Backbone as CSV, one residue per row, in Angstrom:
resi,resn,N_x,N_y,N_z,CA_x,CA_y,CA_z,C_x,C_y,C_z
1,UNK,5.485,-46.999,-3.948,6.515,-47.997,-3.116,6.297,-48.258,-1.896
2,UNK,6.972,-49.412,-1.150,6.722,-49.669,0.370,8.115,-50.268,0.580
3,UNK,9.048,-49.287,0.682,10.610,-49.714,1.017,10.853,-49.371,2.260
4,UNK,10.151,-48.835,3.266,10.459,-48.190,4.719,9.930,-49.506,5.603
5,UNK,11.017,-49.851,6.229,10.846,-50.991,7.368,11.662,-50.403,8.583
6,UNK,10.826,-51.180,9.997,9.918,-52.454,9.573,8.463,-51.423,9.731
7,UNK,7.575,-51.912,8.480,6.177,-52.038,8.585,6.049,-52.530,10.176
8,UNK,4.512,-52.050,10.294,3.879,-52.493,11.441,3.558,-53.930,11.801
9,UNK,3.634,-54.484,10.934,3.904,-55.979,10.815,5.030,-56.545,11.173
10,UNK,5.933,-56.012,10.915,7.342,-56.461,11.229,8.336,-55.868,12.287
11,UNK,7.560,-54.747,12.769,8.237,-53.940,13.887,8.679,-55.015,15.659
12,UNK,9.905,-54.840,15.559,10.513,-55.825,16.712,10.833,-54.612,17.549
13,UNK,10.558,-53.500,17.749,10.986,-52.405,18.592,12.560,-51.697,18.212
14,UNK,12.508,-51.488,16.610,13.876,-50.772,16.399,13.481,-49.446,16.737
15,UNK,14.656,-48.836,16.500,15.084,-47.469,16.951,14.714,-46.539,16.055
16,UNK,14.879,-46.963,14.362,15.006,-45.915,13.338,14.056,-47.035,12.475
17,UNK,13.659,-46.220,11.595,12.953,-46.947,10.162,14.218,-47.227,9.357
18,UNK,14.337,-47.488,8.625,15.254,-47.673,7.302,14.638,-48.158,5.943
19,UNK,15.289,-47.479,4.888,14.899,-47.423,3.574,15.396,-48.658,2.910
20,UNK,14.862,-49.768,2.851,15.742,-50.799,1.600,16.265,-50.204,0.600
21,UNK,17.441,-50.011,0.175,17.898,-49.880,-1.255,17.768,-50.600,-2.167
22,UNK,17.245,-51.943,-2.102,16.927,-52.367,-3.429,15.832,-52.473,-3.810
23,UNK,14.583,-51.689,-2.796,13.273,-51.059,-2.841,13.251,-50.321,-3.532
24,UNK,13.856,-49.228,-2.897,13.781,-47.524,-3.046,13.849,-47.371,-4.714
25,UNK,12.819,-46.837,-5.147,13.046,-46.337,-6.629,13.439,-44.767,-6.551
26,UNK,13.389,-44.195,-5.470,13.876,-42.675,-5.666,12.755,-42.247,-6.092
27,UNK,11.320,-42.144,-6.061,10.349,-41.132,-6.045,10.187,-40.094,-5.373
28,UNK,10.902,-40.376,-4.162,10.452,-38.921,-3.357,9.194,-38.625,-2.632
29,UNK,8.157,-39.727,-2.537,7.077,-40.130,-1.661,7.255,-39.558,-0.311
30,UNK,8.289,-40.499,0.216,8.555,-40.135,1.612,9.159,-39.077,1.953
31,UNK,9.650,-38.279,1.089,10.448,-37.299,1.782,9.356,-36.520,2.519
32,UNK,8.400,-35.718,2.034,7.450,-34.650,2.595,6.684,-35.441,3.801
33,UNK,6.332,-36.641,3.839,5.751,-36.965,5.124,6.730,-37.678,6.358
34,UNK,8.056,-37.385,6.042,8.898,-37.691,6.967,8.768,-36.859,8.532
35,UNK,8.202,-37.341,9.404,7.897,-36.233,10.618,9.385,-35.307,11.084
36,UNK,10.775,-35.994,10.785,11.744,-35.593,11.234,12.878,-35.057,10.004
37,UNK,12.047,-34.943,8.580,12.810,-34.479,7.722,14.304,-35.382,7.336
38,UNK,14.281,-36.633,7.544,15.331,-37.060,7.780,15.997,-37.801,6.333
39,UNK,14.802,-37.666,5.483,15.248,-38.384,4.222,15.637,-37.415,3.113
40,UNK,16.599,-37.678,2.285,17.030,-36.786,1.572,17.824,-37.829,0.348
41,UNK,18.128,-37.292,-0.651,19.090,-38.034,-1.455,20.377,-38.245,-0.938
42,UNK,20.966,-39.534,-1.428,22.302,-39.688,-0.664,23.641,-38.535,-0.648
43,UNK,23.638,-38.008,-1.895,24.580,-37.125,-2.112,24.218,-35.553,-1.608
44,UNK,22.966,-35.715,-0.843,22.862,-34.762,-0.351,22.522,-34.446,1.073
45,UNK,22.977,-35.457,1.943,22.796,-35.869,3.336,23.864,-35.064,3.850
46,UNK,23.037,-34.364,4.941,24.227,-33.154,5.758,25.551,-33.940,6.574
47,UNK,26.481,-33.447,6.458,27.651,-34.005,6.894,27.551,-34.991,8.253
48,UNK,26.729,-34.414,9.203,26.629,-34.771,10.532,25.693,-35.901,10.606
49,UNK,25.059,-36.519,9.279,24.098,-37.547,9.452,24.791,-38.532,8.356
50,UNK,25.801,-38.652,7.367,26.520,-39.459,6.634,26.711,-40.760,7.334
51,UNK,26.921,-40.907,8.799,27.343,-42.265,9.307,25.746,-43.279,8.847
52,UNK,24.790,-42.628,8.967,23.333,-43.211,8.865,23.231,-43.884,7.637
53,UNK,24.004,-43.337,6.696,23.806,-43.946,5.376,24.659,-45.306,5.387
54,UNK,25.576,-45.698,6.204,26.159,-47.215,5.959,25.243,-47.776,7.095
55,UNK,24.694,-47.013,8.356,23.899,-47.770,9.276,22.553,-48.334,8.439
56,UNK,22.203,-47.766,7.682,20.765,-47.911,6.895,21.193,-49.370,6.202
57,UNK,22.025,-49.208,5.565,22.866,-50.463,4.609,22.769,-51.673,5.469
58,UNK,23.762,-51.408,6.980,23.985,-52.646,7.569,22.478,-52.972,8.110
59,UNK,21.476,-52.366,8.069,20.196,-52.925,8.746,20.025,-53.976,7.836
60,UNK,20.176,-54.094,6.679,19.605,-55.241,5.646,20.845,-56.229,5.172
61,UNK,22.228,-55.937,5.601,22.939,-56.734,5.502,23.590,-57.309,6.473
62,UNK,23.544,-56.810,7.728,24.075,-57.546,9.018,23.027,-58.397,9.752
63,UNK,23.038,-59.413,10.365,22.427,-60.035,11.265,21.891,-59.074,12.759
64,UNK,21.063,-59.299,13.464,20.667,-58.360,14.351,21.732,-58.457,15.557
65,UNK,22.745,-59.353,15.553,23.686,-59.526,16.781,25.166,-58.695,15.794
66,UNK,25.162,-58.667,14.770,26.290,-57.948,14.357,25.893,-56.513,14.217
67,UNK,25.064,-56.025,13.849,24.351,-54.998,13.431,24.644,-54.034,14.991
68,UNK,24.244,-54.763,16.000,24.379,-54.297,17.573,26.126,-54.207,17.868
69,UNK,26.768,-55.344,17.777,28.096,-55.214,17.786,28.642,-54.039,17.020
70,UNK,28.418,-53.795,15.695,29.423,-53.304,15.010,28.740,-51.124,15.219
71,UNK,27.356,-51.461,15.835,26.982,-49.902,16.082,26.581,-49.529,17.512
72,UNK,26.543,-50.459,18.258,26.481,-50.543,19.792,25.118,-50.128,20.044
73,UNK,24.147,-50.305,19.296,22.674,-50.094,19.635,22.223,-51.295,18.891
74,UNK,20.642,-51.562,19.489,19.866,-52.541,18.906,19.563,-51.779,17.543
75,UNK,19.184,-52.495,16.334,18.767,-51.990,15.025,17.316,-51.219,15.307
């Protein structure tokens, strides 16, 4: 599955990579290759990283401007 964005051809300087919730099939293939070990099942996300669940979803729901306004950072 290719559910992590932006791909190289989509990159517009995003500060993070995002997992598309509708494309992800929970296969786990991305977990061992994540260089910062930031991928885990939603119900196992450590408390200090819980806000990133909503941020990840907002990357796909909000416009670039709305994302920046809500989160105070470029996507």
